[in-house]
Residue, then its C-alpha position, 0 to 999 in steps of 0.5 A: x851338227x848338233x841335233x836333239x832327240x827326246x825319249x819318254x822316261x816311262x818307256x826307258x824306266x817303266x818303274x819310275x813315276x817321278x822325275x826326281x827318282x835316283x834311277x833317272x839321275x843314273x840313266x842321265x849320267x850314263x847317257x851323258x858319257x856316251x860318244x857324241x852326246x853333249x848334254x842330257x836333261x829332263x823335260x818335265x811333263x806338260x800334262x799332255x804327255x810323259x816326262x822325257x829325257x832330252x839328248x843333244x848329240x853330234x849327228x856326225x859322231x852318232x845317230x838317233x837309232x844308236x842313241x835310242x838303242x843305248x837308252x833302252x839298253x841302259x834303262x833296262x839294265x838300271x831297272x833290273x839292277x835297282x829296286x824300291x820298297x815301301x813297307x808298313x812296319x811294326x816296332x818303330x814307334x818314335x822318331x829316334x828309333x826311326x832315325x836309328x833304323x834308317x842309319x842302319x839300313x844305309x850302312x848296308x852295302x847296296x842301299x842307295x837311299x833309306x827313309x824311316x818314319x814311325x810305321x813306314x820304311x822306304x828303301x832304294x837298293x841295288x839288287x847286285x849288292x843286297x836283296x829284299x831278304x837282307x833288308x828284312x833281316x836287318x829290320x828284324x835285327x832291330x825288332x822291326x817287323x814288315x806287315x805283309x799284304x796290308x790292303x791299300x799298301x803294296x808290300x813290295x815293288x810291282x812287276x814292271x809290266x804293272x807299275x804301282x802308285x807313287x814310287x813302288x816299282x818292280x821287285x816281285x812281292x814275297x807276300x803269300x799268293x792268296x787274295x789278302x796276302x796273309x797266310x793262315x797263321x798271320x790271320x790267326x794271331x796278327x803277328x808280323x813276319x820278316x824273313x820267315x821269323x817272328x818279329x815281336x820287338x819284345x816278349x809281349x809283341x808290339x805292346x811290350x814297350x807299353x807293358x814294360x813302361x807301366x810295370x816300371x812305373x807301378x813298381x816305382x810308385x809301389x816302392x815309393x809308397x812302401x818307403x814312406x809307410x815303412x813297410x819294407x826293409x831298405x834291401x827289399x826297397x832297393x830290389x824293387x827299384x832295381x826291378x823297376x829300373x830294369x823294366x824302364x831301361x830295357x828298351x832304352x838300353x837296346x836303342x842306346x846300343x843301336x845308337x852306339x853301333x851307328x857311331x852316335x850318342x842318342x838321348x837314350x844313352x844320356x838317360x842310361x848314363x844318368x841312371x847308372x850314375x844315380x845307382x853308383x851313388x846309391x840313389x836307386x830310387x832316383x835312377x829308377x824314377x828316371x828310367x820309369x818316366x823316360x820309358x813311359x814318355x817313350x810309350x806315350x810318344x809311340x801312342x801319340x804317333x800311332x794315333x796319327x798313323x791310324x788316321x792315315x791307315x784309315x784312308x786305305x780301309x775306306x774301300x770295301x774288301x769285296x765287290x759284287x761283279x757281273x760276269x756273263x750275266x751272273x753276279x758274284x761277290x769277289x775280293x776287290x783285288x780280283x777285279x780287272x779293268x772292264x768288269x761291271x760292278x753292281x753298286x747297291x744303295x748306300x754301299x761304298x764303291x769298290x773301284x774307280x770307274x764310270x757309271x754305265x747304268x742307273x742314276x744316284x748321288x754319291x758322297x765323295x767326301x771320304x776322298x775329295x772332302x766335298x760336303x755335298x753329294x754329287x749326282x751321277x749319271x751314265x756315260x753316253x757311249x761306254x766304248x768311247x769312255x772305256x778308251x779314254x777313261x780320264x776324259x769321262x766327265x765328273x757327272x759319270x766318274x766314280x772313285x773307290x771308297x766313296x759312298x753311293x746314295x739311294x740309287x743302284x748303279x752299275x760301274x765299269x772298272x777302269x783301274x785295279x784296286x791297287x791303282x785306284x785314286x784312294x790307294x794312291x792317296x794313301x800310299x803317297x801320304x805314307x811316303x810323305x811321312x818319311x820326308x823330313x821338314x827343314x826344321x826337323x833336318x835342322x834339329x837332327x843336325x843340332x842334336x848331333x852336336x848338342x848331345x856330345x857337347x852335353x857329355x863334355x859339359x858333364x865331364x867338366x862338372x865332375x872335374x870342376x866340382x872337386x876343384x871348387x871345393x865340392x865333394x866327389x859324390x856331390x859333383x858326380x850327382x850334380x853332373x848326372x842331374x845336368x845330364x838329365x836336364x840337358x837331354x833334348x827329348x822334347x826337341x827330338x819329337x817337337x817337329x815330327x809329331x806336328x808334321x805327322x799329325x798335320x799330314x794325317x789331318x790333311x789326308x782326312x779332309x781330302x788334301x795330299x801334302x807331300x811331307x814336312x817341307x811343303x807343309x812348313x812352306x805353306x805355313x810361312x808364304x805370303x803370295x799365291x799365284x793362280x791359273x785362271x781357266x779351271x782353277x778360278x773359273x769354271x773352265x768352260x765359256x758361257x754366253x754372258x751378254x747379248x747386245x742386239x743392233x737397233x731394230x733387231x730383236x734379241x730372239x732373232x739375233x740368237x736364232x741365227x747364231x744358234x742355227x750356224x754355231x750348232x754346226x760347229x765344234x768350237x767351244x765358243x759355238x757350244x756355249x752360244x748354242x747351249x746358253x742361247x737355246x736356254x734364252x729362246x727355248x720356244x723360238x724355231x731355229x731356222x735351217x742352215x746350209x753351206x757352213x764354212x770355217x774361216x780360220x782365226x776369224x769365225x764362220x760363214x753359212x747361209x740362212x734363208x738364202x742369205x749369207x751369215x757371218x759370225x766372228x771377231x772384228x777382224x773378220x768384218x774389217x776384212x769383208x767390208x767394214x762393220x756398223x759403228x753402233x755394233x762396233x761400239x757395243x763390241x768394244x764395250x764388251x771387249x773392255x769388260x773382258x769378254x770374248x766377242x762374236x759379231x753376227x751379220x745376216x745378209x746386209x744387216x748387222x744383228x748385233x754382238x755376243x759376249x762370252x766369258x769363262x765365268x768365275x767359280x761361285x766360291x772364288x771370291x770367298x776363297x780369296x777373302x779367306x786367304x787374305x784373312x789368313x795373311x796372304x798378302x798377294x794373290x796373282x792370276x797368271x793366264x794365257x788369256x788376254x790382259x783385259x779378260x784376266x783383269x776382268x776376272x781378277x777384279x771380280x774375285x778380288x785378286x791383287x794382280x792379273x798377268x795375261x797373255x802369258x805362254x807356258x814359258x812366260x808363266x815360269x818366268x812370272x813365278x821366278x819373278x814372284x819368288x824374287x820379290x816375295x821369297x816364297x810363292x805357291x802356284x795353284x793350277x790343275x797340275x797338268x797344263x801348269x806343271x812347269x810353273x808349279x815345279x818352279x814355285x816354292x809349293x805347287x798345288x794341284x786342284x781336282x787331283x782325284x783321278x789324275x796321275x799327273x796332278x798327284x805326281x807333279x804337285x807338292x800339295x794335291x786337293x783331291x776334290x775341285x773345291x776351292x774352299x779347301x785351299x784356305x783350309x790347308x793354308x790354315x792347317x799349315x799355319x797352325x802347324x807352323x805355330x805349333x812347331x815353334x811353340x814346341x821348339x820354344x817349350x823344349x829349348x826353354x826347358x833345357x835352358x831352365x834346367x841346365x843352370x838350375x842343376x848346375x847350381x844345385x837347386x834341382x836334383x835328378x828326380x825333379x829334373x826327370x819330372x820337368x824333362x819328361x813333362x815337357x815331352x808329354x806337353x809337346x806331344x799333346x800340343x802336336x796332337x791338337x792338329x788332328x782335331x783341326x776344323x775348317x772353321x779355324x781356317x778363317x779365324x786363324x789370322x786373329x790368333x797368328 
């Protein structure tokens, strides 16, 4: 007989926070081969619990106890065997170097996965085959240094007992034990270390490439001016150009050697061959110019990528380094790393908040823009019960919740710490943005594959030109020079940087406005999709019902109807009851509420009670159909409310029907404008998928301007709805809270979570996470993605167009090495400058983007 058992993944693999982690696949493969097990698959989190492994097994061949034991033992073995690291690094300033370093890391025995982007390294490795020390040594060999103890970015995997954000897991850190994770020497000189040795990347540290490029350029310009003025002999000029070429080609040669070791011909190799060819022909000036401009372009590219990285790193630096903590009635200032859960932190007026937590005393307004992007400060007040809030900190209302990095207003407040500094929402956002930088977009993956074919093809073309020239009557020297010119013209430098520079800038800019975009894939998909599906409750609506309609029966005053309803519902804990009490009391604040007794819930129907010695019934129409019928006028009023998408409650006191109440989860004030802005950006279909009844869904959809509303959907039905939309539209985004909508979001092209600040599930399940609860952010990120897509296309057209122009021009001899270098490097600089425009993207552009699309 086949049975099933579901096991929590965090229990089996405490270091894993994502279902797509390689360790989950390894555990699944091991368990699938177990005796009696027929199938193993992952069940994604539905928001109420963790992701699970579901195992189907033959109960006659094995048992639940045996399966649990095997799963725990296998999980522990995998946890001990595999580790993940995510480091900030120096020495990787551009994408070609990043690609070369990543390929070198993948060649290390035991490295299962390695991704490198400028400034960041992510590696998953087998501890039995290699070690963190080996990885550090490999990085050091390539001139890459690991930053130790960078605040906000853990340098190694955390112990399994205290898992860190994102994909940082269980390798013990090798950083120093002091509070900041930096030793004395490092604090003095700012150098980075790896494996106990200095890693500078050159004689002048991280700035070596810039200094060499400037030196090369200055020497070349000086030699060129001296040549025009006749100040120096030819031999001296040659020496000047040789020295210029040395400084310009130093780092190019190092990277070309790395490429050859990885069995790849990179652009650096093409440049060196072209410069060597010019030198062979005695054209030292042109060879030196090639290397000077190429190195200068590399340096400027590194500067541009550094600007984008700094925007990301600034996220981690928003939280203050110290906090004033009150322990045993004594206040002292301590590093934020020393704060523990349960500490009370004193936050003075206009100070940055040091940790995630909630208010226990004092009131103030807090500027949450650094994290959520909300433009208006949020009023904060203490929780009602500290003990209850401490047991369930995720349930604390937004009016009391505080986040690290946000700015206190004019009032002093005391904060109860609920998360360590390394686990704060701000730290997780910064870490996950860094991780997103290592994820190549589809376009970038395509250009990388294209380069692998294109570069060898260029070398073949160069050989053909050298051989064909003499055969067609050209001299050997002319043919060789022309071949070198073709080599320069065909080098795809601009193509290599076209996509990653735009993705890096866009992801960094999104982080600045409080939106986490997990890499180039979601970014590009957001920029091209035409359909978005929305959950209703808590996304398009406020997420709590309100009393919107009060229809009193003939001869009954509205105040009497509300007074009876409030008296009874005040004894109920149903959300609709709370809405009637809250909003009804606001309408009749001065009227006395009668006493009530004998309150009894009628499941699925309503409630029964006694007021003034007469029975009161409050509930839906079915309640009254089963208890003697309903007054026709009240029935007509109730039907009218139902037709307008209201949830209705009919009230009867004794033999009199007092009337009907209509409740509804009201749309957010910003919902309609958000839909209008999306439509202006080119979103053609905006669909609501909701578990509420169809009439309610249609009512909300009509009010906010949606194109369709699909109601009465169970969670599985929502997944089917997303699959249907993908079939019709090709790409579809799903917007929800990232918790209850996790299955539907996982099946969408892009899953977008609202209000992700403080929600681990939302941060993990979504492709894009809006840290705040502000609907206006959605058009901003869609507009930013669309602009990024346009810039990527512009960059590709520019880079490929320049190659398409220069190759024929050099083949026919109209353009030599010098002009080809100028055009070639000029296009690279234009591409980088174009991408950097994304760092200055403004919200106002989201509503006008469609006019320029």
